[in-house]
C-alpha positions as a Markdown table, in Angstrom:
| # | Residue | x | y | z |
|---|---|---|---|---|
| 1 | Met | 22.5 | -24.7 | -9.8 |
| 2 | Arg | 25.0 | -23.5 | -12.4 |
| 3 | His | 25.5 | -20.0 | -13.0 |
| 4 | Asp | 25.0 | -18.2 | -16.3 |
| 5 | Ser | 27.1 | -15.1 | -15.4 |
| 6 | Leu | 26.6 | -12.7 | -18.9 |
| 7 | Gln | 30.9 | -11.8 | -18.9 |
| 8 | His | 30.3 | -8.7 | -19.8 |
| 9 | Pro | 29.9 | -5.2 | -18.7 |
| 10 | Ile | 26.2 | -4.4 | -18.3 |
| 11 | Pro | 25.4 | -2.1 | -21.0 |
| 12 | Ala | 25.9 | -5.0 | -23.1 |
| 13 | Leu | 22.4 | -6.5 | -22.2 |
| 14 | Phe | 21.0 | -3.5 | -24.4 |
| 15 | Pro | 23.3 | -3.0 | -27.7 |
| 16 | Lys | 22.8 | 0.7 | -28.6 |
| 17 | Pro | 20.7 | 1.2 | -31.6 |
| 18 | Ser | 21.3 | 2.4 | -34.7 |
| 19 | Gln | 18.2 | 5.0 | -34.5 |
| 20 | Pro | 17.6 | 7.3 | -31.2 |
| 21 | Arg | 14.0 | 6.2 | -29.9 |
| 22 | Val | 11.7 | 8.7 | -29.0 |
| 23 | Ser | 9.2 | 8.8 | -25.7 |
| 24 | Lys | 5.7 | 9.3 | -26.5 |
| 25 | His | 4.8 | 11.1 | -24.0 |
| 26 | Arg | 5.4 | 15.2 | -24.3 |
| 27 | His | 5.4 | 18.5 | -22.8 |
| 28 | Ser | 1.6 | 20.1 | -23.5 |
| 29 | Trp | 1.9 | 24.0 | -22.9 |
| 30 | Val | -0.6 | 26.4 | -21.8 |
| 31 | Pro | 0.2 | 30.1 | -21.7 |
| 32 | Lys | 0.8 | 31.3 | -18.4 |
| 33 | Gly | -1.8 | 34.1 | -18.0 |
| 34 | Glu | -4.5 | 31.7 | -18.6 |
| 35 | Arg | -3.6 | 29.0 | -16.8 |
| 36 | Ser | -5.8 | 27.5 | -13.5 |
| 37 | Leu | -4.2 | 26.3 | -10.4 |
| 38 | Asp | -4.6 | 22.8 | -11.5 |
| 39 | Glu | -2.7 | 23.5 | -15.1 |
| 40 | Gln | -0.2 | 25.5 | -13.0 |
| 41 | Leu | 0.3 | 21.9 | -11.1 |
| 42 | Ile | 0.2 | 20.4 | -14.3 |
| 43 | Gln | 3.1 | 22.8 | -15.2 |
| 44 | Ala | 5.1 | 22.9 | -12.1 |
| 45 | Ala | 5.2 | 19.0 | -12.5 |
| 46 | Trp | 7.0 | 18.9 | -15.9 |
| 47 | Glu | 9.4 | 21.8 | -14.9 |
| 48 | Asn | 10.2 | 19.3 | -11.5 |
| 49 | Asp | 9.8 | 22.2 | -9.2 |
| 50 | Leu | 8.6 | 20.1 | -5.7 |
| 51 | Pro | 8.3 | 23.7 | -3.8 |
| 52 | Leu | 5.6 | 25.1 | -6.5 |
| 53 | Val | 3.6 | 21.7 | -6.2 |
| 54 | Lys | 3.4 | 21.9 | -3.0 |
| 55 | Thr | 2.7 | 25.5 | -2.9 |
| 56 | Leu | -0.1 | 25.2 | -5.4 |
| 57 | Val | -1.4 | 22.0 | -3.5 |
| 58 | Ser | -1.5 | 23.9 | -0.6 |
| 59 | Lys | -4.2 | 26.3 | -2.3 |
| 60 | Gly | -6.5 | 24.0 | -3.8 |
| 61 | Ala | -5.0 | 22.6 | -7.0 |
| 62 | Asp | -6.1 | 19.4 | -7.5 |
| 63 | Ile | -3.1 | 16.2 | -7.4 |
| 64 | Asn | -5.0 | 14.1 | -9.2 |
| 65 | Tyr | -5.9 | 16.8 | -12.2 |
| 66 | Gln | -5.4 | 15.4 | -15.6 |
| 67 | Asp | -5.1 | 17.9 | -18.7 |
| 68 | Ser | -6.6 | 17.6 | -22.0 |
| 69 | Arg | -3.6 | 15.2 | -22.9 |
| 70 | Met | -4.7 | 13.1 | -19.7 |
| 71 | Glu | -1.2 | 14.3 | -17.9 |
| 72 | Ser | -1.2 | 14.5 | -14.2 |
| 73 | Cys | 1.1 | 15.3 | -12.3 |
| 74 | Tyr | 1.6 | 11.9 | -10.7 |
| 75 | Leu | 2.3 | 10.4 | -14.3 |
| 76 | Ile | 4.5 | 13.3 | -15.1 |
| 77 | Ala | 6.4 | 12.5 | -12.0 |
| 78 | Thr | 6.7 | 8.7 | -13.5 |
| 79 | Ser | 7.7 | 9.4 | -16.8 |
| 80 | Glu | 10.3 | 11.8 | -16.3 |
| 81 | Gly | 11.5 | 9.7 | -13.2 |
| 82 | Tyr | 11.2 | 12.8 | -11.0 |
| 83 | Leu | 11.5 | 10.4 | -7.5 |
| 84 | Asp | 10.7 | 13.4 | -4.5 |
| 85 | Leu | 7.6 | 14.5 | -6.9 |
| 86 | Leu | 6.3 | 10.7 | -7.3 |
| 87 | Ser | 7.3 | 10.6 | -3.3 |
| 88 | Phe | 5.2 | 13.5 | -2.6 |
| 89 | Cys | 2.1 | 12.7 | -4.9 |
| 90 | Leu | 2.1 | 9.4 | -3.6 |
| 91 | Gln | 1.9 | 11.0 | -0.4 |
| 92 | Asn | -0.4 | 13.2 | -0.9 |
| 93 | Gly | -3.8 | 11.4 | -2.2 |
| 94 | Ala | -2.3 | 11.2 | -6.3 |
| 95 | Asp | -4.7 | 7.7 | -7.4 |
| 96 | Phe | -2.0 | 5.8 | -9.1 |
| 97 | Ser | -4.5 | 4.1 | -10.8 |
| 98 | Val | -5.2 | 6.5 | -13.4 |
| 99 | Cys | -3.9 | 6.0 | -17.0 |
| 100 | Asp | -2.4 | 8.6 | -20.0 |
| 101 | Ser | -3.9 | 8.5 | -22.9 |
| 102 | Tyr | -2.2 | 5.1 | -24.4 |
| 103 | Gly | -3.9 | 3.4 | -21.2 |
| 104 | Gly | -0.7 | 3.3 | -19.6 |
| 105 | Asn | -0.1 | 3.7 | -15.2 |
| 106 | Gly | 2.8 | 4.7 | -14.5 |
| 107 | Met | 4.6 | 1.9 | -14.1 |
| 108 | Ile | 4.5 | 1.4 | -17.9 |
| 109 | Arg | 5.9 | 5.1 | -17.9 |
| 110 | Ala | 8.6 | 4.7 | -16.0 |
| 111 | Ala | 9.4 | 1.3 | -17.6 |
| 112 | Glu | 9.9 | 3.1 | -20.6 |
| 113 | Arg | 12.3 | 5.5 | -20.1 |
| 114 | Gly | 14.3 | 3.5 | -18.0 |
| 115 | His | 13.6 | 4.9 | -14.5 |
| 116 | Gly | 14.2 | 1.6 | -12.3 |
| 117 | Ala | 13.9 | 3.5 | -9.0 |
| 118 | Ala | 10.8 | 5.1 | -10.0 |
| 119 | Cys | 9.0 | 1.7 | -10.8 |
| 120 | Ala | 10.4 | 0.6 | -7.4 |
| 121 | Leu | 8.4 | 3.2 | -5.7 |
| 122 | Leu | 5.4 | 2.7 | -7.6 |
| 123 | Tyr | 6.2 | -1.1 | -6.6 |
| 124 | Ala | 6.0 | -0.3 | -3.2 |
| 125 | Ala | 2.5 | 1.6 | -3.1 |
| 126 | Gly | 1.3 | -1.3 | -5.3 |
| 127 | Asp | 0.9 | -0.3 | -8.8 |
| 128 | Pro | 0.6 | -3.5 | -10.9 |
| 129 | Val | 3.4 | -4.6 | -12.9 |
| 130 | Asp | 1.5 | -6.4 | -15.5 |
| 131 | His | -1.0 | -4.2 | -16.6 |
| 132 | Val | -1.8 | -3.5 | -20.3 |
| 133 | Asn | -1.7 | -0.3 | -21.9 |
| 134 | Asn | -3.9 | -0.2 | -25.8 |
| 135 | Leu | -0.7 | -0.6 | -27.8 |
| 136 | Pro | -0.7 | -3.3 | -26.0 |
| 137 | Tyr | 2.6 | -3.1 | -24.3 |
| 138 | Thr | 3.6 | -4.0 | -20.6 |
| 139 | Ala | 6.3 | -2.0 | -18.4 |
| 140 | Leu | 8.5 | -5.2 | -19.1 |
| 141 | Thr | 7.1 | -4.9 | -23.1 |
| 142 | Glu | 8.3 | -1.0 | -22.9 |
| 143 | Ala | 11.7 | -1.6 | -21.5 |
| 144 | Val | 12.7 | -4.2 | -23.9 |
| 145 | Ile | 11.3 | -2.2 | -26.7 |
| 146 | Phe | 12.6 | 1.1 | -25.6 |
| 147 | Gly | 15.8 | -0.6 | -24.2 |
| 148 | Thr | 18.9 | 1.3 | -25.2 |
| 149 | Gly | 23.0 | 1.0 | -24.1 |
| 150 | Cys | 22.1 | 2.3 | -20.7 |
| 151 | Leu | 22.4 | 1.1 | -17.4 |
| 152 | Arg | 19.3 | 2.2 | -15.9 |
| 153 | Tyr | 17.2 | -0.2 | -18.8 |
| 154 | Ala | 19.0 | -3.0 | -17.5 |
| 155 | Glu | 18.6 | -2.0 | -13.7 |
| 156 | Thr | 14.5 | -1.9 | -14.6 |
| 157 | Val | 14.4 | -5.1 | -16.8 |
| 158 | Leu | 15.7 | -7.1 | -14.0 |
| 159 | Leu | 13.4 | -5.1 | -11.4 |
| 160 | Leu | 10.4 | -5.8 | -13.3 |
| 161 | Leu | 11.5 | -9.4 | -13.1 |
| 162 | Ala | 11.7 | -9.5 | -9.4 |
| 163 | Ala | 8.7 | -8.0 | -8.9 |
| 164 | Gly | 7.1 | -10.9 | -10.8 |
| 165 | Ala | 6.7 | -9.1 | -14.3 |
| 166 | Asp | 5.5 | -12.0 | -16.6 |
| 167 | Pro | 8.1 | -12.5 | -20.0 |
| 168 | Asn | 5.8 | -14.4 | -21.6 |
| 169 | Phe | 3.1 | -11.5 | -22.4 |
| 170 | Lys | 2.9 | -11.1 | -26.6 |
| 171 | Val | 2.2 | -8.6 | -28.6 |
| 172 | Gln | 0.7 | -9.6 | -32.2 |
| 173 | Gly | 1.6 | -12.9 | -31.7 |
| 174 | Lys | 5.4 | -12.2 | -30.4 |
| 175 | Ser | 6.2 | -12.9 | -26.7 |
| 176 | Ile | 8.9 | -10.3 | -24.9 |
| 177 | Ile | 11.9 | -12.8 | -25.4 |
| 178 | Gln | 10.9 | -12.8 | -29.5 |
| 179 | Leu | 11.2 | -9.5 | -29.3 |
| 180 | Ala | 14.3 | -9.1 | -27.3 |
| 181 | Gln | 16.1 | -11.7 | -29.5 |
| 182 | Glu | 14.6 | -9.8 | -32.9 |
| 183 | Gln | 16.4 | -6.4 | -31.9 |
| 184 | Gly | 20.1 | -7.8 | -31.1 |
| 185 | Phe | 19.5 | -7.9 | -27.1 |
| 186 | Thr | 20.5 | -11.7 | -26.8 |
| 187 | Ala | 21.8 | -11.4 | -23.3 |
| 188 | Leu | 18.4 | -10.2 | -22.2 |
| 189 | Ala | 16.6 | -12.6 | -24.1 |
| 190 | Gln | 19.3 | -15.4 | -22.3 |
| 191 | Ile | 17.5 | -13.7 | -18.8 |
| 192 | Leu | 14.0 | -13.6 | -20.2 |
| 193 | Glu | 14.1 | -17.3 | -20.8 |
| 194 | Arg | 15.7 | -18.3 | -17.9 |
| 195 | Cys | 12.9 | -16.9 | -16.4 |
| 196 | Asn | 11.1 | -19.8 | -17.7 |
| 197 | Ser | 12.8 | -22.6 | -16.6 |
| 198 | Phe | 14.3 | -21.1 | -13.3 |
| 199 | Pro | 13.8 | -24.0 | -10.1 |
| 200 | Pro | 11.7 | -23.4 | -7.0 |
| 201 | Leu | 14.0 | -22.8 | -4.6 |
| 202 | Glu | 13.8 | -23.3 | -0.7 |
| 203 | Lys | 14.3 | -20.5 | 1.5 |
| 204 | Ser | 17.6 | -21.5 | 2.6 |
| 205 | Gln | 18.3 | -22.8 | -0.8 |
| 206 | Ala | 17.6 | -19.1 | -2.3 |
| 207 | Ala | 19.7 | -17.6 | 0.4 |
| 208 | Ala | 23.0 | -19.6 | -0.6 |
| 209 | Tyr | 22.0 | -19.3 | -4.1 |
| 210 | Met | 21.9 | -15.5 | -3.4 |
| 211 | Gln | 25.1 | -15.4 | -2.1 |
| 212 | Asp | 27.0 | -17.2 | -5.1 |
| 213 | Cys | 25.3 | -15.2 | -7.8 |
| 214 | Tyr | 27.0 | -12.1 | -5.6 |
| 215 | Arg | 29.9 | -14.0 | -6.1 |
| 216 | Ala | 29.8 | -14.8 | -9.8 |
| 217 | Gly | 28.4 | -11.5 | -10.7 |
| 218 | Asp | 25.2 | -13.2 | -12.0 |
| 219 | Ala | 22.5 | -10.1 | -11.6 |
| 220 | Gly | 20.0 | -12.3 | -13.9 |
| 221 | Gly | 19.7 | -15.3 | -11.0 |
| 222 | Ala | 19.9 | -12.9 | -8.3 |
| 223 | Ala | 16.9 | -11.1 | -10.0 |
| 224 | Leu | 15.2 | -14.7 | -10.4 |
| 225 | Thr | 15.8 | -15.6 | -7.2 |
| 226 | Leu | 14.6 | -12.6 | -5.4 |
| 227 | Arg | 11.6 | -13.1 | -7.6 |
| 228 | Gln | 10.7 | -15.8 | -5.5 |
| 229 | His | 12.4 | -14.6 | -2.2 |
| 230 | Arg | 11.7 | -10.4 | -2.2 |
| 231 | Asp | 12.5 | -10.8 | 1.5 |
| 232 | Leu | 15.9 | -11.8 | 0.5 |
| 233 | Ala | 16.5 | -8.2 | -0.2 |
| 234 | Gly | 17.4 | -7.1 | 3.1 |
| 235 | Glu | 20.4 | -10.1 | 2.9 |
| 236 | Asp | 23.9 | -9.0 | 3.3 |
| 237 | Leu | 26.2 | -10.0 | 0.1 |
| 238 | Met | 29.6 | -11.0 | 1.1 |
| 239 | Ala | 32.3 | -12.2 | -1.6 |
| 240 | Pro | 36.1 | -11.9 | -2.2 |
| 241 | Asp | 37.3 | -8.4 | -4.4 |
| 242 | Val | 38.1 | -9.1 | -7.7 |
| 243 | Ala | 38.9 | -6.9 | -11.0 |
| 244 | Asp | 36.8 | -8.5 | -13.2 |
| 245 | Glu | 34.6 | -5.3 | -14.6 |
| 246 | Ala | 31.8 | -7.7 | -15.7 |
| 247 | Ile | 31.6 | -9.1 | -12.2 |
| 248 | Leu | 31.7 | -5.9 | -10.8 |
| 249 | Gln | 28.8 | -4.2 | -12.4 |
| 250 | His | 27.0 | -7.0 | -12.1 |
| 251 | Arg | 27.4 | -6.9 | -8.3 |
| 252 | Gly | 26.6 | -3.5 | -8.2 |
| 253 | Leu | 23.8 | -3.9 | -9.9 |
| 254 | Ile | 22.3 | -6.7 | -7.6 |
| 255 | Lys | 23.0 | -4.5 | -4.4 |
| 256 | Arg | 20.8 | -1.7 | -6.1 |
| 257 | Leu | 18.2 | -4.2 | -7.2 |
| 258 | Met | 17.8 | -5.4 | -3.6 |
| 259 | Val | 17.6 | -1.5 | -2.1 |
| 260 | Phe | 14.8 | -1.2 | -4.9 |
| 261 | Leu | 12.9 | -4.0 | -3.3 |
| 262 | Arg | 13.6 | -3.3 | 0.3 |
| 263 | Gln | 13.3 | 0.2 | 0.1 |
| 264 | Gly | 11.3 | 1.5 | -2.6 |
| 265 | Lys | 13.9 | 4.0 | -3.7 |
| 266 | Ile | 17.5 | 4.3 | -4.6 |
| 267 | Phe | 20.0 | 6.2 | -2.4 |
C-alpha cells in the first residue's frame, strides 16, 4: 500500500478561518444566594472546581441534574474539556446518554471544541460516536465544521475515524467530505475520502503497515489502520530519526492517537 503522506505540519489540515468560530454552549448564571445544591453543582462544573463538585455530590447533589438550559455536570465537562471532572462524572454514576438542548451527546460537544482526550474518555465509556443531534450533526461533522488551525482538531478528527465514525454522513445532502472541501480543508477531505477506499487488512499486514505509517509520517493511514485493528494501539513503534517537521508532527500525532485508544486518556 502506498502512503499519502501530507508533507506539511499538522495544522495545515485546518487552514485558519477568516472569522473565529463561536461555540453554541454558554454559561448559565444563577445568583449565589438562590442556588440549590444541584444548581451549585452546575456552577462548580463551569468553574472546573472538582473539590467543590465532590463535596456537593457527597452532600446529595444529583450528578445527573440538568438545569433550565439542559446543562449537566457531565455535559459541561465534555464541552469544556475538563478531563478530571469528566472522569469523576463517569466514575460516579453520570448518565452519558443525556443530551443537551441541541440533542447532542457528550461526544458531539467534545468534538465541537476539538477535545480529543475527552472524546477518548467517552469512547472508552461507550458513548456513541455517530449520535446525531437536532441540527443534524454528528461528532465528526462538528469537528470538521468547527475545525480551526489547531492541532487538537486534527487529533479529534483522526481519533473519531479510528473509533469508527462515519465519514459519509450527510447534512442537507452534503457529506462531511464535501463540507471539508468547501471550507478549504483539502488534506482533511483527502483523509476522509481515503477512509472509503482503505482496504481490509489482516492483523499481520496491519501491524506492518502501522510501522510503515509511523516511519513515513502518515497519521491518516495510521488512524485508518487503527479503525480496523484498535488493539494495535498497544504496539511499540520504531523509526529512524528524521529532521522533517511534518513527519515528526505526524509521528507525534500517531503516538497520541494510540494513547487515546489504549487508555482513554492522554498523559
